[in-house]
N, C-alpha and C positions, 0 to 999 in steps of 0.2 A: 617238380622240385630240385632244385641244386642241393646234392649232400654236402657241398662243401661249404654252404651256409653253416651259422650257428644254430645248433639245436638246444632246446629246452634240458635243463641240467634231470637226468632219469629219477631221481628222488623227489625233484619238486613235482615231474610231470605225475609221479605216482600219487602224491599228495593232492594234487589239482583233479586226477581221476578219481580218488576217493571222494572229494568233495563234492564232486558232480554225481557219483552214483549214489552215494549216501542221503543227499538231499532230492533225491527224483528232478536232476537236472532238466529232462525233456520238459518239465510241467513248470520251470520257473516262469515269474513273470515277463525277464528280459533275460535271455539265454543268447544272445549275439556271439557268434564263433563257436561257441561250446557245442550247439546242436551239428555244427556242421563236420564236426571231428570224432573221428573212429576210435572211440575209445579202448575199442578188443585191441587196437594196435599196440605192440610193444615199443616200437618206435617213437622216443618222444617227437613233438612236433617241432617246426622252426619257431625260434623265439620271435620272428618276425609275425609269424600267425599268431601266436599267442597273445604277442603284444594289443591285437584288435579283439580280443576276446572281452566281453563284459566283466568289469569288476576290475581287471587286471591293472587298467590305467590309473595312475595315482592322479590325486588331485590335491593341490597345496592346502586347499582349507583344511584337509585332514592333518597334514604334517608338513613338514619341511620335504618330504620324500617329492620328487619331480618325476620319477619312473615306477611303472609297475614291473618293471623288469632290469635288472642291471646286469650286462652280460650275460648269462644264461641263467641266472637266480631270479626267483621272484620275492619281490621288495614289498609288494602292497598289495590287498587283496579288499575291495571297497564295493559290497554290495548293499545299494541303497532300497532296492525294490524288493517285492517279497518273495521268498523261498516258499511256496505253498507247503503247510505242516499237514503232516500225515502221521499214522501210528508207527510208520518205519523211519521217518525222516530223523536225522541226527548229525550233529557237527563232528566228522570223522576226526579220529584220534591222529591221524596221518597227517594233519595239517601240523603238528610237532613237529617234523622233518624236514619245514622250511626254515631252516637255520639260518636265512638271511632275512627272514620276513620282519619288517618295520611295523607295518600297519595292517591289524586284521578287523574289519567292518562288516558284520552282517547284521542288517536292520529290518525292522517290520516285516518279519517271516511270517505272517499268515495267522496273527492273533483273531481275526474274523473267522476264522475257520475252526476255532474251538480245538485247536491242534498243538502240537510241540513239536519242537525240534529236539527234543531230549536234554540231555544233561551237558554240562560243561567238562569236557574230556580234561581229567588233571595232567595229563601230557603237555597240554600246551603251556605248562610251566618251565618246559625246555626251550622255549623260544626266547634264546637270549638277548638276541637283537631287537625285541619287539619294545615298539614306543607308543602305540596306540592300538588298544582293545576295546572293541565296543561292539555288544551282542543287545543294544536296544531294542525292546519290543519284540521279543522273539517267543514269548509262553517257555521260557527253560524252566525246566524243573531241577529237585535234587539241591544239593548242597553247591557253596562257592568254594570250589577246590582251595585248599591251602596252598598246593603247589603252585598255585599263582604269585605268592608270596618271592617264587624264585626270580620274577622278571624284574632283573635289576636296571634294566634301562627304561623300563614302563613311566610314561609322562602321564597316560590318560587311561582310566580304565570307568567303562560306562556299561554296567549291568542292569539299568533301570528299567523298569516295564516289563517285567517278566514274573514268573510264580517262584522263584527261588525261595527257599526254606532253611531254617536252622539257623544256625548264629555266624557272626559274621566272623572269618578267620582272623587270629591276631597275627598270622604271618603276613598279613597286608602290610602290616607297620615296617617291613623289611625295605618296602619298595622306595628307596631314599630319593628317587629321582620324580615321585609322584606329584602331579600338578593338580589334576581333578580325580575324584572318586566319587561316583554317581552308583548309589544302589538302591535308590528309590523306588516306591510302586512293585514292590515284592511282598513275600511273607516271611522276612526274617525276623527273628525273636532272640531273646536274651539280651543280654548288657551290650552294650557300644564297647567293644576294646579298647579303651583308652589309652593304648599303647600307640595307636594311630597319631598321637600327638608329638610323636618322634618326627612325623612326616613334614620337614622345616619348609619345604617348597610347596607344601599342598595351599592352592589358591580357592580350591570351591570343593566342599564337604556336602555330600547330599544323600540322606538317609530318610526322607520322608516316606511318609504313607508305608510303614511297616508296622511290626508288633513289639519292637524295642522297648525295654524296660530300665529300671534304674535311673539314675541322675547324670547330669552333666557334671566333667569332672573339672576341679579347677584348674587344671592342668592345661584346660582350652587354649590357653593365653601361649603355650608354647608354638601352637600354629600361628607363626607370627606374620606370614604371608597370606594367610586367609582372607579371601574377599567375599565368599558367600556360604553361609552356613545354614542350612536348610535340614531340619528334623521335625518339621510339623507332622502332625496326626501320627503318633505313636503311642504310646503309654509311657512315658517318661514322668518321673515324681521328683520329689525334692525341689529346692530353691536355684534359681537361676544365679548362677556363679557370678560375682562382681568381676572374677577375673577377664570375662567377656569384654568388659570397656577397655582391656589392653590391645585389643585388635584393630589397631589404628588403620587397617586397608579394610577392614569390613564394610561394604555395602549394601549386603542384604541378610538380614538375621530373622529366620522363622522357624519361631518355636510354639506356633498356634495348635490348637488341637492336642494336648498331652493334658497331664493331670498337675502340672507345676504350680508350687506354692508358695507361700511368702511375698514380700515385698520386690517391687521392681527396682534393681540397683540403681542408685544415682548414678554409678559408675559408668552406665551406659550413656551418659552424656557427654563422654569423651570421644565417641565415635563419629569424628567430623566428618569421614566419608560415606556414613550410611545414608541410603536412599530408601530402603523399606525396612521397617520394623514391625514385625507381626508375632504379639503375645497374645491374641485374641485366645477366646474357648480354653481357658485355663481353670486354675482356682486362686489365682493372685488377687493378694489383699493389700491395704495400706493405700496410701496416697498414690498420686502419680508424681513423679520427682519433677521438681520444676527444672532440675538441670536438662530433660529433654530439650526445652527450648533451645538448647544450643547447638540443636542437630542442625545446621545449618543447611545441609545436602539433603536433608530428608523430603523424600516427595510423599510417602504414604505411612499412616501410623493407624495400626490395628490392635486397641487396646479392650475390645468391646467382649462381653460376656465372659466378665469375671467377676468378684467380688471388691473391685476397687472404691474405694471410699475419700471423705475429703471432698474440696474444692478442684475444679477445674485450673489448673495453674494459668495465670497470665501470660506467664513466658513464651507458652503454646503459640501465642499471637505472633513470635519473634520467626517463626518457621517459613520464612518467606518463599519458599518454595513448593510447600504441602501442597497436594491437589486431594488426598483423602485423609480424613479425620473421623473415624470411628470410635467413640466412647460409649455406645450403648450398651443396656442390659447390664449396668452394673449399680453401685448405690451412691453416685455423686451425689453432691449436694453443694448448696449455695447457688449462686449467681452464673451464669454464663458471663464469662469475662468479655467485656467490651472489646479487648485487644484481639478476639479472634476475627474482628473486620477488618483487623490488617493482612489476613491470608489472602493475598490477590490473585493466587493461584488456584484457589481452592474450589473444587468440583464437588467434593460429597461432604456434606457436614452431618453426621447421626449422633445425636446426643439423645435420643428418646430412651424411655424404660430407667429411669433414673429416679434422683429425687430433688431436681434442680428449682430453684424458686427464683423469685425476683421478675423483672420485665424483659421481655427479647430486647436485647442490644439493638439500638437504631443504626449503629455501624456496620449491623451485618448486611446491610442495605449496599454496604460499598462491595461485597464479594461477586463483582458483575460475570465472573465466569460461573457462579454456582450452577450446579444442574440439581441438585436433591438437598433438602432441607427438612431433616427429621428431629421434631422436638416434641414429639406426642408421648402421653403418659409419664408427666410430670407435675410441677406444681407449680407453674409460671402463671404471672398475673399481670394486670395492666393490658393496654390496649396492643393491638397488632401494630406496629411501627410503619409509618406510610411509607418510610424507605425501602422496605422489602418491594414495593413496585416499581425500582428501580434494576431488578435482578431479571432482565431481559431474556436470560437463558434458561431462568429457571422451572424445569420440568414437573417436578414434584414436590409438594409444601404440605407436610402432615404436622397439625398442631391440635390433633384432637386429645379429650381428656386432659385439660388443663385448666386452670381459673382464669381465662383472658376474659376481657371484658370490653366495654365499649363499644364502638361502631366498627363494623367490618369495612375495611377499604374498598371503595366501589370498585377496583382494578382487580378484587378478587372474587367477586361475585360473577358468575356464570362465566369462568376462564374458557379458552384463551381469550383475551382482551388485549385492546392495543396498549395497555400498559403493561399486561404479562401475555405477550404474543407467545410463549413458549410453554406455559402453564397448563398441563392436561390433566394431573393428579393431584386433587388437593381435598384435605378432610379437616374441616374446624369443627366438627360436631363435639357436644360434650364439654363445651365452655359456657358462658354466662353473657353473649354479646347482647347488646340492647339493639335492636333494629325494628324501630316503629314503622308501621306500614305506612309506605309511602307509595302506595300504588294507584295510579289513575283509572278509576272502572269507569268512566263516564265522560261523554262532550260536553257537560254543561259548564259554563261561566264560573259558577260557585258552588259551595256545597260539599258535603263529604264524598270523596272520590274524584273530584275536580283537578285539574292542574292546577288551577290557582292557589287552592287549598293545601295541595302537597306543597308547593313553593314555598309558601307561608310556614308551614309546617317545618320544612328543611331549614328555613332561616332562624328557628328558634332552638335548633338542636345542633349542639358541637359536632365538629367534626364532619367527614364527607359523606354525603346521604345519596343514597340511591333513590330516583324516581324510575318505576318502571311502569308499564302499560298492560292492562287486561282488560280491553273493553269488549263486551260481547256484540254479536252483531245486529242483536235486537236495539242498539242505541240508535236513539234518532238522527244522531250525526252519521250514520254508518251509508257510505254510498257502495251499492251492490256491482255497480260497473266498474269501479276502482279498487272495489274490496279497501276501501282506506276510510278512516274517520276524521271527520272534520272539528275542529274546536275554533269558533267563533268568540274571541275574547270582546266585551262590549266596554272596556276599558284597558288602560295599561295593566299586564301582570306585574306582580311584584318584583323589583330587581332583585336579583340573587344575591344575598350579601355573604352566604358561608359554601365553603366547598360542596358540590353537589354532582351528581351524575343525572341526565335526563338522557333516559336511553328509550329512543324510539324503536330501537331492533329489537326489544323485548315483545313489542306486541306481538301475540300469535299470528304467524303466516308470515311474518318478515323474511325477504329474502335479498332483493337486490336494490330496492326503493322503498321508499318511507311508506308507513301505512298511517301515520300520524301527522294530519295538517293543521297547521296553523294560520288562520286566515284571518287578516286584519281589516278585511272591509268595514267591520263595524265598530272597531278599537277608537275613531276619535283621530283628531290633527295630531300631528309631531308625537306618535307612540312608535314604539319599536316593538317587534315581537317578543325578543328577550333580552332582558337587561342583566349584564353579568357584571358585578365588580368584586369577586371572589377568586381565589387560587385555586390551583389544582382541581379544577373542574372540566367536566365532559360534557358536551352538548352535541348528541349523535343521532341518525336516523329519523330526522324531522323534516318535512317540507313547510318552509316559513315564506308566506306570500303575502302580497297586499297590504302591506303595513305603511302608513305615511312617511314611516321616517327608516331606520333599519330593520333590514329582517333578524338580525342580532347585533346588539351594541354590547361591547366588551372592554373591561380594564382589568388588571391583575397579571398574575403570572401562572406559567406551566398549564393554561388551559388548553384544551383539545375540542375541535371542532369538525367531527368526521360525518361521511355518508349523509349529510343533508343536501334537501334540494333548497335552495335559498334563491326566491324570486321565480320560480316554476310551479305547474300542478304536480300531483303526485307520480305522473307520468313520464315528467321530464320533458314534455313535447310542445308546451302551452305557456306564452310569456304570461304570468301574472306578478309582474315586477313590484318589489318594493320601492317607496319613494325615493330613498337616499342609497345606501348601501345593502348589499345582500349580505355581507359581515362585515363589519367596523371594530377595529381594535385602538382605543386611545393609547391611554397610558399602560402599555403591555410588555412582557417581557417572557421568550422561552414559549410561545404560543404553537401549537402545531395546526395545521390547517390541511385535511388531507382527505381524499375521495368523495368531496362536495361537487355539486353541480351549482354554479353560480352564474345565473343569467338572467337577464330582463330587468335589472336593476338599475337606478342611476348610476350607480358604480358598481363593480363588482364586489371585489374585496379591497378593504383600505386598512392599513396599519401605520399608526404614528409611533410603535414600539420596537422593540429590538429583540433579535436572535430568535425570530419567528421562522419555522419551516413550513414551506407551502409546496405540496408535493401531490401528484395523482388528480388533481381537480380538471373538471371541464370549467371554462370559464369564458362564456358569450356563446357556446353552441348549445343544441339539445342535447339529450343524454346519450344520443348515438355518437355525436362528436362529428357529426357531418352537416348537421343543417343550422343555421345563423339564427340564433336566438341571444342577440347581442345586448349587453349592457349599453345604455344610453352614453355612458361618458367612458372611462378607461376600464378596462379588465381588471387590473392590479394596480393601486396606488401605494407604495411605498413614501409616505408624505412625510413633511414637516420634520426631517431630521432622522427618519426611522433609519437605523444601523445594523449591520451583521445579521441582516436577514437572508434566506437561503430559500429561493424559486428554483424547485426542479432540484437534480441532483447528477452526478454522472452514472446512473442508474437508468436504464431505461424504463423501468417501473416506476419510477418516480416522476416522469414526465407529466407537466400541464399541458393541457390545451389551451390556448390565449388567443380566440380567435373570434370573428362577427360583432367585436365591439365598436362603438360608434365613434370611438376618440383612438386613444392610444391602447396598444396593448398592456404594455407595463411603463407607468411613470414613476420615476425615483428620484425622489427628493431627499438622500441622505449618505451614509458613508459605506464604506464596504460590505456592501449588500452583493449576494452572488446569484446569477442568473444562469442556469445549467440544464443544459438538457431537454429544453422546451420546444414545442409547436408553436411559432407564433405567426398566425397569418393563414396558417392551412390549417384542414381539417385533422381529424386522428388518425387518418390513414398516410399523411404527411405528403400525399401524391395530387390533393386537390386543393384548389385556393379557396380560403375563406378568410376574406380581408379583415384588418381593424382598418377603419376608416383613415385614421390619421398614422402616427409613427409606430411601429412596432415596438421599439423601447425609446424612451426620451428620458435622459440625465438632465434634472435641472441643478442648477446650484442655489435656488433660491434659500436653503439652509445650510449653505456652505460645504455641502457635502464633497467627498472625492475617494477614490480607492475603491472605485467599484468594479467588479468583476462580470463581463458578459461572455461565457463560455468558458473557456480554460485550454490547458494542455493537457489534461488526463483523457483516457477514452470514454466517450459519451458525454464531454463536458457540451459541447458544441450545441447551440440552439440552432431550428430552423426558422428564419426571419424573413417573412416575405410577403408580398402582395401591400397594397393601401399606398399614402402619402409618401412615406419614406421609411428607412429600415432601421436605423439607429442614428439619432440626433443626440450630440452631446455637450453639454454646458457645464458640465462639472469636470474639475482637472484630474489627472491622473487615473485616467479610466483604462482599462484591459479590456481588448475586444481579442479574443483567440478561437479559433476552431469551429467557427460559426458557418454556415451556410446562409449567404445573404443575398437575397434575390433569386432563388431556385428552390424548387422542392426537396422533400428528404433525400432523394435519391441525387441531388446535385446537378441534375442534366435537363430539368424543364425551367424554361426561362419563367419566374413569377417574379417579375421585378418592380418596381415602385415608379409612382408618378413623378417623384423628383428624386434627390441622391439616395442611393444606398446606405452612405455614411456620411453623416454630417456632423463636425468637430470645429465648435468654437470655445475652445477652453487649451488650455496647456498639459504638456507632459501625459499625453494619450500615448497607449502601446497598442498598435493595432497589427496583430499577426506574431510572428517570431520566428526563429531559426529552425525548431524543429517541427516534423511533418503535422503532428497534432495541434502546432499553434496556427496553422495555416488558416485562413477563411477564405473562402470564395464569395468577392463582391461583384456583383454584376447585373444586368437587366433593368438600369435605370431607364426609365423612358425618355426623359426630357433633360436629364441633367448629368453631373458626374458620377462616377463609383464611390470616390471619397471627396469629399471638398473639406478645406481645412483652414480655418484662421486662429493661427495659435502659435506658441512656441514650444520647442522641447518635444516634440512627438516622433516616436518611430514607427516607421511603417515597414514591415518585413515580410517576406515569405509569402505572401497573399497571391492568388490567383482573380486578376481583375480583368472582368470583360470575357471569362472563359467559365466552362463548366468545371466540375469537380475534378476532372482529368487533366485539366489544362491544355487540352487539344480543340476542345470543342467550342463555337462562339457562343456567348450571351453577352453582347456587347452593351455597354453603358452609350448612351447617347451623347454624351458630350465626354470631356477628357476621363481617361482612368483615375486620375488624381490630379487634382488641383489647388493649390496654396494660393488663396486669396489674402493682399494686403490687409493687415502687416502679418506676415509668419515668419520667424527667425528660429535658426537652430533646429531645424527640423531633420530627421534622416529618413530618405528614403531608399531601403534596401541595405546594401552592404556588401563588404566582400568576402566575407566567411560564408563558410558551408551554410546552404540554406537561407540565407540572407536576403537575396533577391529577390525582387517582385517578378510574377509575370504578368505583364499589363500588354494586352492585344484586344484587336477587334473592337477599339473602342474610337471614338469622334475625337480623336488627339490621344497621346501617350501620358505624357506629365507635363502641366504647366505651372508656372511661378509666376506670380502678377505683384507689381508695384516696386519702387524704390525702397520701402520700408520693408520689403521680403528679404532679408538679407543670410547670409551663411547656412544656407539650406543644401545638403550634401545627398548628390544622388548618384547611387555607386551598384554595380554590379547587378542592376536589372535586366532582365529579358523584355525586350519593347519590341513588338512585330504588329504588321497589319493592321497599325493605328491609320484612321484615314486622315492624314497631316503628320505633323512633326512628332517624332518621339518624344523630344525634350523642347518645350515653348517656353521663352523666358521674356517676359511682357514688362515693358514700360521701367526697364532700368534694375529689372529684378536681380538678385544674387551679384550684386555690384558690376552687374553687366558685364559678367566675365566673359571672355571671347572663347571660342571652340577653336582647337588647334589646325593647322592645316596640314593634310598627308600629303607626303609626296612620292612614296614608296610601300607598296604591298605587295609582297613575295610567297607565294603559297610553296612550302617547303614540304617534305614526307612527313615528317611529325611535328613540325614549328611553322611559326608564322613570321615572318620579318618585315618590321612596319617601321618607316622613318616620316620625319615632317619637324616643323617649326610650331612654336607657340609665343603669343605675347602674355605676361602676367606680371603682378606685382615684383620688382626689381630685387634681387638677390634674394629669392626666397625659394623654398622647395616645395613644388606643387606636383600634383599627383594625375599622371594621365592614364586613362582606362580606355581599353580596347574591345571592339566589339566586331562580329561579323555578323552580314545579313546579306539577303537575297536582293533587297530594296535599299532604302535611305536610314532605316532605325539601326538597333542592336540586339538581335534576336539571341546571339551567343555571345556570351562575356568572356574573352579570351584572357585577360591578365592585366596586371596595370605595369607601371614603372613610374619612379619618382625621377624630377628632373629639376635641375637647379638653373633658374634665370641669373642674367649677368644685370649689370649696374643699368642699363635700359631697359630692363626687362623682357628681353627676348631671351630664347633657349630653341637649342636643337635637339632632336634626338632622333636615335637609331636603336631599336629594340628589337630583339629575337625572343619570341614567346616559346615557351615549350607547351603548346597546343595548336594543333591545325584547325585553321577555319573551315568550318562548313557552308558557307555563304560564297556569295560573289564579289561582295565589297567588304571593305573595311570602313568602320566610324571610329569616331574617339572623343572624350571629353575630358576637359581639365578641371581638376578642385584643387583651388588655392588652400593656403595654412588654416584659413578660418572658416574652411568648409564652403565656400561658394564653388557650387558645380556650373559648368556653362551648358549649353545647350549640345548636342550631336554635332560632330564636323559635316562637311561634305564628304559622300561617300570615295572612296579611292577604289578603284576595280583590282582586284587581285590578278597577278599574272605569273 
């Protein structure tokens, strides 16, 4: 040890030694450095040694101090971990000798051991430079020394969570620089010394959870900088002073758990910065001031368990940021304001145990984030509004002990349900609901307890009627092998004309397959299994098969069809198809079709409606999703102008398996439909072929549809489309195809190609791929034709892998050209010079072909063309205005550049674009860059270009694109020298 180094001040050393010895330092939770020092030595340690002791290093989050020691004086002591408390542990008064100390923090020192670290030494009042003092959570006992009022530089005083007693010393009002005073969770008594209102810089005053008495001074508004006032859980009395409304910076006001009386001051409505207002568990009376509706920043309002009366102010509906509203256990009367339905941020609404009357506002169904709704023990009447079924996040609904009538909405029966997926706590008891028995108790075709009778009764009763099943195994329709019950209608069942829930999952023993089977073998010609013309209905958990027409034929809006087997037996393995569709929706809107098995029918699912959601279904397979049980025609038909329907989604959980069907996987004849995340032509694993016999997706223009999206750029939006006749056939304009694996399995590595084109477009304005990675399609595996064939105008093809696997490196060739434009095709763009716009077109029997004199202004730019059998770009029969390729005369490889010279012929006196490529053969694997060249009056031009891109291949090729977008074929290769 070098004695020339700076040693700790002897007085400071004595203070630290006293701290270590009086708090049993050898047993500290952390005593790094301290335990290595021999405190019996009278020689102070070096400053460099003490700087490494735990608790001496300062942290800026505690204060502006950046050093634990400055010079040889201690500036801060911060103990954030426990000092084990014993009967002899105490804070030493010697700490008062640390005259340069600015921060003193000793936190959490062993409360769990039921010990104490004694009392606060009054001598600490001598620390004239102290700015931050915290003894949080130390089981300190005794009084708060009045000498702490001498700490003239103190900004923060935190003595909370101790066992301090007696009164708060008025001398603390001398701390003119104090910004935060925290004395909560002690045993302090007496009145609050309102001399504290002299502390003009005070931002936080926390005196909660003590035994304080008396009232709150009107002089409280002298604390003009106050941001948080916490006085809850004391014994305060008197009225809430109106002067609190002058504290314009206040964000938290906590006065709960006292015995405050009188009215809530309307002046509190002036607190525009207030986030939390907690006045609950007092003896307040009178009405809730409408002015509280002006608290635009308020997130939590607690007024419960008082004696408040009158109506709930409609103005509370203006609190757009409110997440918690607790008004329960008062004497509030009148109706629940519909304006509360405007509280879009509300999580909890508790109005129970009041005298509220009237109906439950339907607008409460707008509270999409609501988790808890407590309205019990009031005088509410009327029906439960069905709009509450919109509360997808509702966990708890308590409506018991009111005067509610009518039918219980089906979604509230035996939750959680599809409508109420989060609801697990519900109590509707003690009301006057009318709920006639609609239980199917036998498999008879007619009579009491039959399905036919239940439907007929439901049609005569207004509101949504639940039909549930409770058929005993003694019934003659019971099959012991399958544990299922078969109902065989002898004629058509009544069409359902009023909202209904037919719930096959209610039959005892239901788990993952239907136990209720509707067998149409004896129902006659032209009969549907179920006919539905109502709205807001649910049909779930049924097996419907062997009807001569549709399994379910529906019209209406907002109906849900889930967990049904349509066209198979109850095991989901035997083809018992219906004669037309498994599910047919005529004029419909916003239907949900989910978790169904739809196989073996003439057509699987057909809708002519709009806004349907189709997800999680098996269409054309057995229940395992691995075996062909195909529908005779299309798996899904979005037909006759059906628009804005969603099939699948970006979530893997919503994926439909559409495979094994004998015609198209999906037929679309409508606009703005979205097909996303599905497996089409493969089984549920995505790695085994299960072909639809014709096209994976066919987009028709019969109804003038356009704007459909196949895939998308969001993660998970792409479909797997494989096997069969063709992948995607497009006759509808403005179709977007992005992010799909077309001609491969779900891994993008196996060849699951098509008998003909992977994509065939006979329409205008298509977008195939895009410049960002998620937009890329893999388009590969055609056995006899092109990757993409196009007859049309204004189509953009960018960023795709054509003839490769998903990595772009392994060959999955198309048997003919990667892309071929048939006559007439004009103004199309293949690739581009922006980042990610170029396509990779490789391994095919030809790269890009353009055919016919009417095919003009087709731009081919920035693509990577290689290993195609034949030329990279082929212009046939005068296409692209017969534009000639340039002639290259020089190709020189430089260290980091490439120099290329040559000449060209193009329209006279125009600017043309020359693109350059590098390749080991005759195509253009590597795009190097481009240069604009101006032709002379004879249409000739020479160029000599140095590109800031080193060529990787052995040859250079080039194209010319004229001002109207006609691109030439690739030039003859010029070897690099």
